[in-house]
Every structure is written in structure tokens, then in C-alpha cells.
Backbone as CSV, one residue per row, in Angstrom:
resi,resn,N_x,N_y,N_z,CA_x,CA_y,CA_z,C_x,C_y,C_z
1,MET,96.664,125.388,90.956,96.568,123.968,90.647,97.968,123.401,90.390
2,PRO,98.257,122.180,90.886,99.548,121.558,90.603,99.645,121.171,89.127
3,GLN,100.877,121.080,88.620,101.093,120.662,87.237,101.243,119.144,87.224
4,ILE,100.280,118.457,86.646,100.281,117.003,86.654,100.856,116.474,85.336
5,ALA,101.892,115.623,85.449,102.520,115.032,84.270,102.093,113.587,84.052
6,LEU,101.571,112.951,85.107,101.261,111.521,85.048,100.100,111.210,85.976
7,VAL,99.165,110.387,85.495,98.127,109.825,86.363,98.466,108.356,86.563
8,LEU,98.650,107.966,87.820,99.055,106.615,88.196,97.864,105.910,88.837
9,PHE,97.382,104.851,88.190,96.188,104.137,88.629,96.540,102.875,89.401
10,ASP,95.791,102.598,90.442,95.713,101.256,91.010,94.945,100.389,90.012
11,MET,95.004,99.064,90.174,94.287,98.182,89.252,92.984,97.653,89.854
12,ASN,93.096,96.847,90.917,91.904,96.179,91.456,90.936,97.182,92.066
13,ASP,89.678,97.062,91.670,88.587,97.915,92.152,88.735,99.369,91.717
14,VAL,89.592,99.589,90.714,89.648,100.866,90.015,89.455,100.615,88.519
15,LEU,90.280,99.745,87.953,90.190,99.398,86.528,89.471,98.075,86.303
16,CYS,89.335,97.293,87.354,88.615,96.011,87.275,88.048,95.680,88.644
17,ARG,87.099,94.773,88.654,86.619,94.180,89.902,87.388,92.886,90.119
18,TYR,87.901,92.709,91.314,88.643,91.498,91.650,87.887,90.748,92.722
19,ASP,87.545,89.477,92.435,86.792,88.641,93.375,87.685,87.487,93.814
20,ARG,88.338,87.647,94.949,89.270,86.622,95.410,88.572,85.300,95.690
21,ALA,87.313,85.338,96.094,86.580,84.083,96.366,86.468,83.243,95.105
22,VAL,86.261,83.874,93.968,86.199,83.136,92.692,87.547,82.482,92.403
23,ARG,88.608,83.230,92.592,89.953,82.693,92.360,90.237,81.510,93.275
24,ILE,89.895,81.651,94.539,90.142,80.579,95.500,89.343,79.332,95.133
25,ALA,88.103,79.521,94.702,87.274,78.376,94.292,87.903,77.642,93.111
26,GLU,88.418,78.395,92.149,89.086,77.782,90.991,90.313,76.989,91.438
27,LEU,91.104,77.564,92.311,92.304,76.895,92.804,91.963,75.666,93.642
28,ALA,90.923,75.765,94.449,90.489,74.625,95.269,90.067,73.464,94.387
29,ASN,89.387,73.771,93.303,88.961,72.738,92.364,90.171,72.061,91.711
30,LEU,91.168,72.856,91.347,92.381,72.305,90.735,93.145,71.407,91.712
31,ALA,93.200,71.829,92.964,94.002,71.113,93.958,93.233,70.013,94.668
32,GLY,91.900,69.969,94.483,91.088,68.987,95.194,91.061,69.237,96.688
33,ARG,91.033,70.514,97.069,91.029,70.881,98.484,89.889,71.835,98.760
34,GLU,89.672,72.124,100.041,88.635,73.059,100.429,89.120,74.498,100.219
35,PRO,88.211,75.406,99.853,88.609,76.808,99.679,89.335,77.396,100.887
36,ASP,88.896,77.024,102.099,89.538,77.562,103.295,90.997,77.127,103.384
37,ASP,91.293,75.915,102.896,92.679,75.437,102.886,93.540,76.306,101.979
38,ILE,92.993,76.676,100.826,93.724,77.507,99.872,93.981,78.892,100.459
39,GLU,92.947,79.468,101.039,93.102,80.809,101.616,94.142,80.810,102.724
40,THR,94.126,79.775,103.555,95.103,79.672,104.640,96.519,79.526,104.095
41,ALA,96.689,78.682,103.095,98.012,78.392,102.553,98.639,79.594,101.867
42,ILE,97.826,80.410,101.205,98.367,81.504,100.393,98.187,82.871,101.052
43,TRP,96.996,83.194,101.447,96.728,84.558,101.915,96.931,84.715,103.416
44,ARG,96.364,83.826,104.211,96.528,83.983,105.660,97.966,83.736,106.105
45,SER,98.703,82.970,105.333,100.097,82.669,105.677,101.038,83.842,105.420
46,GLY,100.568,84.817,104.639,101.427,85.935,104.263,102.234,85.689,103.002
47,TYR,102.044,84.527,102.364,102.826,84.205,101.159,102.591,85.223,100.045
48,GLU,101.344,85.602,99.833,101.039,86.539,98.755,101.634,87.920,99.050
49,ASP,101.578,88.357,100.287,102.168,89.643,100.645,103.682,89.629,100.426
50,ARG,104.334,88.511,100.753,105.776,88.402,100.541,106.114,88.462,99.060
51,ALA,105.288,87.834,98.238,105.504,87.883,96.791,105.290,89.299,96.264
52,ASP,104.272,89.975,96.778,104.001,91.353,96.360,105.145,92.287,96.721
53,ALA,105.897,91.941,97.759,107.032,92.757,98.194,108.325,92.366,97.486
54,GLY,108.238,91.462,96.506,109.386,91.132,95.680,110.300,90.065,96.234
55,GLU,109.808,89.249,97.165,110.664,88.239,97.776,110.973,87.085,96.826
56,PHE,110.094,86.850,95.836,110.264,85.710,94.932,110.267,86.164,93.471
57,GLY,111.065,85.487,92.659,110.938,85.634,91.220,109.652,84.972,90.742
58,ALA,109.289,85.191,89.483,108.015,84.682,88.967,107.937,83.161,89.032
59,ASP,108.974,82.472,88.573,108.940,81.011,88.562,109.030,80.430,89.968
60,GLU,109.846,81.046,90.807,109.950,80.603,92.204,108.608,80.765,92.915
61,TYR,107.952,81.882,92.660,106.632,82.122,93.256,105.640,81.056,92.827
62,LEU,105.608,80.727,91.520,104.660,79.735,91.022,104.927,78.366,91.641
63,ARG,106.189,77.969,91.732,106.516,76.682,92.348,106.058,76.652,93.800
64,GLY,106.370,77.703,94.538,105.981,77.766,95.951,104.480,77.774,96.131
65,PHE,103.787,78.439,95.224,102.329,78.492,95.263,101.761,77.077,95.133
66,GLY,102.254,76.332,94.140,101.792,74.964,93.940,102.088,74.067,95.123
67,GLU,103.288,74.200,95.674,103.659,73.392,96.843,102.736,73.673,98.020
68,ARG,102.380,74.928,98.202,101.545,75.306,99.335,100.122,74.788,99.205
69,ILE,99.606,74.751,97.982,98.228,74.251,97.824,98.184,72.764,97.479
70,GLY,99.367,72.147,97.319,99.441,70.701,97.163,99.170,70.177,95.770
71,THR,99.574,70.939,94.737,99.417,70.459,93.367,100.507,71.062,92.495
72,ALA,100.883,70.334,91.448,101.882,70.846,90.505,101.184,71.838,89.578
73,LEU,101.122,73.073,90.003,100.355,74.099,89.314,101.138,74.625,88.109
74,THR,100.494,74.644,86.941,101.123,75.229,85.760,100.818,76.727,85.714
75,ALA,101.633,77.453,84.966,101.372,78.880,84.790,100.011,79.093,84.147
76,ARG,99.650,78.232,83.204,98.348,78.372,82.542,97.206,78.226,83.535
77,ASP,97.300,77.245,84.444,96.248,77.050,85.452,96.167,78.243,86.402
78,TRP,97.346,78.730,86.819,97.387,79.868,87.737,96.777,81.099,87.080
79,VAL,97.143,81.347,85.844,96.601,82.484,85.103,95.095,82.348,84.933
80,ALA,94.622,81.145,84.585,93.189,80.939,84.360,92.382,81.232,85.625
81,ALA,92.893,80.819,86.779,92.185,81.071,88.037,92.118,82.561,88.334
82,LEU,93.206,83.271,88.092,93.211,84.711,88.342,92.346,85.445,87.322
83,HIS,92.449,85.050,86.064,91.641,85.665,85.006,90.143,85.549,85.312
84,ALA,89.726,84.392,85.855,88.313,84.170,86.169,87.809,85.122,87.241
85,SER,88.725,85.642,88.055,88.326,86.502,89.180,88.348,87.990,88.830
86,VAL,88.777,88.315,87.605,88.933,89.706,87.189,87.828,90.086,86.197
87,THR,87.089,91.128,86.530,86.062,91.661,85.634,86.434,93.091,85.268
88,PRO,86.833,93.344,84.015,87.200,94.704,83.624,86.052,95.688,83.818
89,ILE,86.395,96.924,84.114,85.417,98.014,84.202,85.603,98.863,82.940
90,PRO,84.792,98.634,81.905,85.025,99.300,80.610,85.048,100.811,80.705
91,GLU,84.189,101.381,81.545,84.132,102.844,81.656,85.432,103.411,82.231
92,ALA,86.035,102.691,83.171,87.298,103.147,83.760,88.429,103.051,82.745
93,LEU,88.458,101.965,81.996,89.474,101.817,80.960,89.308,102.885,79.879
94,ALA,88.060,103.193,79.537,87.801,104.227,78.532,88.277,105.591,79.030
95,LEU,88.064,105.863,80.310,88.514,107.131,80.889,90.039,107.225,80.836
96,ALA,90.721,106.131,81.183,92.186,106.117,81.131,92.685,106.270,79.700
97,GLU,92.000,105.628,78.762,92.390,105.720,77.359,92.220,107.146,76.833
98,GLU,91.129,107.783,77.225,90.905,109.174,76.829,91.984,110.078,77.412
99,LEU,92.311,109.854,78.667,93.333,110.645,79.342,94.687,110.474,78.662
100,ALA,94.965,109.253,78.203,96.264,108.949,77.596,96.499,109.704,76.289
101,ARG,95.454,110.293,75.727,95.625,111.068,74.498,96.336,112.392,74.758
102,THR,96.265,112.864,76.005,96.833,114.180,76.309,97.906,114.151,77.385
103,MET,98.051,113.033,78.103,99.091,112.969,79.131,99.460,111.518,79.405
104,ARG,100.488,111.324,80.202,100.947,109.964,80.505,100.061,109.312,81.552
105,VAL,99.839,108.016,81.377,99.113,107.214,82.359,99.926,105.946,82.627
106,ALA,99.771,105.399,83.833,100.467,104.175,84.208,99.683,103.489,85.312
107,VAL,100.085,102.265,85.635,99.446,101.470,86.690,100.504,101.054,87.700
108,LEU,100.151,101.132,88.988,100.947,100.554,90.072,100.007,99.750,90.953
109,THR,100.223,98.441,91.007,99.363,97.548,91.779,100.198,96.707,92.733
110,ASN,99.664,96.429,93.908,100.307,95.475,94.806,100.143,94.090,94.198
111,ASN,101.207,93.609,93.582,101.154,92.305,92.934,102.561,91.756,92.754
112,ASN,102.627,90.498,92.338,103.893,89.780,92.224,104.435,89.811,90.792
113,LEU,105.617,89.253,90.614,106.285,89.310,89.314,105.643,88.403,88.273
114,LEU,104.908,87.380,88.695,104.202,86.544,87.727,103.040,87.318,87.106
115,VAL,102.368,88.145,87.903,101.326,89.026,87.358,101.935,89.970,86.318
116,ALA,103.101,90.527,86.629,103.756,91.425,85.678,104.031,90.714,84.359
117,ARG,104.474,89.475,84.438,104.814,88.717,83.225,103.588,88.306,82.430
118,GLU,102.489,88.024,83.117,101.320,87.429,82.469,100.137,88.381,82.327
119,ILE,100.336,89.674,82.563,99.187,90.580,82.604,98.390,90.571,81.304
120,GLY,99.029,90.359,80.174,98.299,90.318,78.907,97.304,89.180,78.835
121,ASN,97.564,88.091,79.541,96.638,86.952,79.591,95.639,87.078,80.731
122,ILE,96.035,87.759,81.796,95.154,87.935,82.949,94.108,89.012,82.679
123,PHE,94.559,90.138,82.147,93.701,91.316,81.974,94.170,92.043,80.709
124,PRO,93.750,91.577,79.530,94.240,92.151,78.266,93.991,93.642,78.116
125,GLY,92.989,94.176,78.806,92.707,95.600,78.721,93.824,96.475,79.253
126,ILE,94.665,95.939,80.132,95.758,96.740,80.695,96.803,97.080,79.629
127,PRO,97.424,96.091,78.969,98.386,96.474,77.929,97.744,97.212,76.764
128,ALA,96.458,96.955,76.500,95.778,97.655,75.415,95.707,99.150,75.667
129,VAL,95.549,99.546,76.924,95.429,100.965,77.278,96.759,101.548,77.746
130,PHE,97.495,100.807,78.569,98.675,101.355,79.236,99.992,100.930,78.592
131,GLY,99.941,100.017,77.633,101.175,99.541,77.022,102.084,98.906,78.057
132,SER,103.345,99.315,78.060,104.314,98.752,79.009,104.327,99.488,80.340
133,ALA,103.494,100.511,80.483,103.482,101.315,81.717,102.612,100.657,82.785
134,PHE,102.886,99.383,83.033,102.198,98.595,84.053,103.251,98.099,85.024
135,HIS,103.070,98.411,86.292,104.081,98.064,87.286,103.447,97.400,88.504
136,VAL,104.140,96.384,88.993,103.712,95.699,90.211,104.671,96.077,91.336
137,SER,104.161,96.038,92.553,104.958,96.434,93.714,106.220,95.598,93.850
138,ALA,106.163,94.321,93.440,107.320,93.433,93.575,108.543,93.954,92.833
139,GLU,108.341,94.717,91.776,109.473,95.309,91.035,110.289,96.239,91.913
140,PHE,109.644,96.807,92.932,110.274,97.846,93.745,110.558,97.382,95.173
141,CYS,110.326,96.069,95.424,110.646,95.454,96.722,109.976,96.169,97.895
142,ALA,108.754,96.606,97.674,107.949,97.245,98.725,106.494,97.194,98.278
143,ARG,105.580,97.310,99.230,104.156,97.266,98.938,103.501,98.578,99.342
144,LYS,102.479,98.973,98.581,101.633,100.064,99.076,101.031,99.631,100.409
145,PRO,100.945,100.522,101.383,101.099,101.977,101.339,102.476,102.504,101.721
146,ASP,103.523,101.679,101.705,104.864,102.162,102.007,105.225,103.283,101.025
147,PRO,105.515,104.495,101.489,105.825,105.593,100.563,106.961,105.279,99.594
148,GLU,107.849,104.369,99.983,109.006,104.078,99.140,108.597,103.445,97.806
149,VAL,107.535,102.641,97.790,107.142,101.994,96.537,106.682,103.023,95.511
150,TYR,106.023,104.071,95.960,105.579,105.125,95.052,106.788,105.882,94.498
151,ARG,107.735,106.200,95.375,108.919,106.946,94.945,109.724,106.147,93.923
152,ARG,109.915,104.864,94.184,110.694,104.034,93.257,109.982,103.893,91.916
153,CYS,108.668,103.781,91.955,107.898,103.634,90.722,108.010,104.888,89.862
154,VAL,107.783,106.047,90.432,107.800,107.262,89.614,109.220,107.615,89.190
155,SER,110.215,107.208,89.968,111.598,107.388,89.539,111.849,106.569,88.276
156,ARG,111.349,105.338,88.254,111.452,104.505,87.054,110.755,105.167,85.870
157,LEU,109.659,105.828,86.128,108.881,106.466,85.070,109.443,107.833,84.672
158,GLY,110.412,108.332,85.428,111.092,109.553,85.052,110.346,110.834,85.363
159,VAL,109.523,110.810,86.413,108.813,112.021,86.831,109.026,112.241,88.323
160,GLN,108.666,113.419,88.791,108.731,113.741,90.209,107.413,113.351,90.883
161,THR,107.484,112.984,92.163,106.248,112.622,92.865,105.247,113.771,92.863
162,SER,105.749,114.998,92.912,104.856,116.164,92.941,104.096,116.366,91.637
163,GLU,104.507,115.649,90.581,103.865,115.766,89.268,102.852,114.652,89.009
164,VAL,102.563,113.852,90.031,101.737,112.653,89.855,100.415,112.774,90.604
165,LEU,99.345,112.377,89.930,98.064,112.134,90.596,97.910,110.627,90.706
166,PHE,97.775,110.141,91.937,97.614,108.710,92.186,96.163,108.420,92.516
167,VAL,95.618,107.351,91.913,94.203,106.995,92.073,94.111,105.589,92.643
168,ASP,93.483,105.444,93.806,93.362,104.133,94.465,92.086,104.134,95.297
169,ASP,91.491,102.961,95.444,90.272,102.854,96.255,90.571,102.707,97.739
170,SER,91.818,102.425,98.102,92.178,102.191,99.505,92.598,103.481,100.193
171,PRO,91.949,103.852,101.299,92.374,105.047,102.037,93.835,104.974,102.481
172,ALA,94.279,103.801,102.910,95.668,103.657,103.358,96.638,103.903,102.220
173,ASN,96.314,103.402,101.034,97.198,103.589,99.892,97.229,105.042,99.426
174,VAL,96.108,105.717,99.542,96.053,107.144,99.223,96.939,107.919,100.205
175,THR,96.849,107.586,101.484,97.677,108.243,102.493,99.159,108.003,102.228
176,GLY,99.502,106.780,101.835,100.892,106.461,101.508,101.406,107.277,100.344
177,ALA,100.575,107.450,99.321,100.966,108.250,98.157,101.179,109.704,98.546
178,GLU,100.304,110.222,99.386,100.457,111.605,99.850,101.736,111.770,100.667
179,ALA,102.053,110.760,101.473,103.286,110.813,102.260,104.520,110.801,101.365
180,ALA,104.385,110.193,100.171,105.489,110.167,99.197,105.596,111.469,98.415
181,GLY,104.635,112.365,98.593,104.667,113.652,97.917,103.765,113.777,96.715
182,MET,102.882,112.800,96.528,101.967,112.823,95.393,100.659,113.516,95.744
183,LEU,99.982,113.988,94.728,98.576,114.329,94.854,97.820,113.010,94.710
184,ALA,96.835,112.764,95.550,96.158,111.475,95.521,94.648,111.646,95.565
185,HIS,93.977,110.685,94.949,92.514,110.700,94.881,92.009,109.337,95.320
186,ARG,91.145,109.323,96.328,90.520,108.062,96.723,89.343,107.786,95.794
187,HIS,89.443,106.670,95.089,88.443,106.342,94.082,87.210,105.713,94.719
188,THR,86.062,106.341,94.489,84.786,105.781,94.947,83.782,105.663,93.802
189,ALA,83.896,106.546,92.806,82.964,106.542,91.675,83.644,107.186,90.477
190,LEU,83.332,106.687,89.295,83.946,107.223,88.088,83.598,108.684,87.858
191,GLU,82.368,109.046,88.196,81.946,110.432,87.993,82.801,111.391,88.823
192,THR,83.087,110.989,90.057,83.904,111.821,90.945,85.335,111.922,90.433
193,LEU,85.867,110.787,89.956,87.219,110.794,89.407,87.292,111.674,88.162
194,ALA,86.311,111.551,87.276,86.300,112.355,86.056,86.256,113.846,86.386
195,GLU,85.492,114.211,87.392,85.394,115.618,87.800,86.733,116.095,88.366
196,ARG,87.394,115.251,89.158,88.707,115.619,89.713,89.701,115.834,88.587
197,LEU,89.668,114.980,87.593,90.589,115.116,86.460,90.307,116.392,85.679
198,ARG,89.042,116.715,85.521,88.697,117.957,84.828,89.219,119.175,85.586
199,GLN,89.134,119.126,86.901,89.635,120.234,87.723,91.137,120.434,87.556
200,LEU,91.829,119.338,87.325,93.290,119.390,87.201,93.740,119.684,85.786
């Protein structure tokens, strides 16, 4: 068995359920536009992917976001729309909290720098369980499944890739982690994840 020093979790659909349609509806209501307009302006345009790759600072991202959807969006409004789309998975958080009693845990999510700054308001369960060990891809100027984002993240955390178990629901992201030298687990059910952790 490999010696695991750190379990690195994805966030969306591992520690919480993320419903982008809810977020888009909230933003459409704020901007007085159709949901399809919002999706086109932010997601289909590639703006969100560029932010996740670290192209914008937090404030620059928020300004650009508002300009694209046609409203002077405040950080509070942006946070509220994202918060409404996030449903914590208590059992997953409890599993991570239990694990944290005996080893290091952290989060790596494809997200922008505004999420990093506001995570306590977006998803309070993250800092409650992981403390400051929450990282977004934008910090490392790359997105999963690029192997480089995993390497840069664990270098920041002070461990070797071979000492990390990475947990993500995306097959592509799991493959990327393996290419970076990590042990990886594709998350489908908490029971399966708990059994994998027990084996390790």
C-alpha cells in the first residue's frame, strides 16, 4: 500500500451539490435577462474557464462578470447567487472531518480567485472542516485535468504527489491526477470512498 500523507478533495459533487441552473436563474433575475443570455455570456463564452485558469484577479473578474451580464453586480449579489446553488453534503463533510483527525486534508477545485476570497460566505462548511487548506485552480494558473495544477497545488502544501490521494467525481480529473503522479479515486458514492480510505 502507498503511504498517504494527504487526501485532496474536489468540491462540487463531492463535498456539495452544485446546481448551475439555480445560479443562472438568480443572476438572470438580478440582471433582468433571460437565463440563456447569462449562460452564453459567462459559460459558453469561456469567461468562467479563463477565470478558473487564473486570468483575472478577484475584483477584475467581478467587474467583467457584471459587464458581461449587463448589470453593476456587487460581490454580495454574486456570492448570494452562488450560495443559492450550493447544497452541502453533510455526510461527506463529516467523513473529511473524521479523516482530518489523523491526517491532512485539503480541497482543490476548478474555480476563480473570488471563490477563494469568499468561500466562507459561499460554503461555510469548507473553512469549518478544511481551515485554510482550500485551493482554487486560479491560484496555480491552470485547470484540472492539466497535471500541472495538481503538482503546483501539492508543492504549495509541501507534500509529494506520490503521497496524495485525490478524490474527484470527474473521470478526466482523476486521469489528470494520476498523470501527475497521484493515487486517485473517482467518487461515485460515499460508501465506496469510505472503503477506499479504510484500505489505505
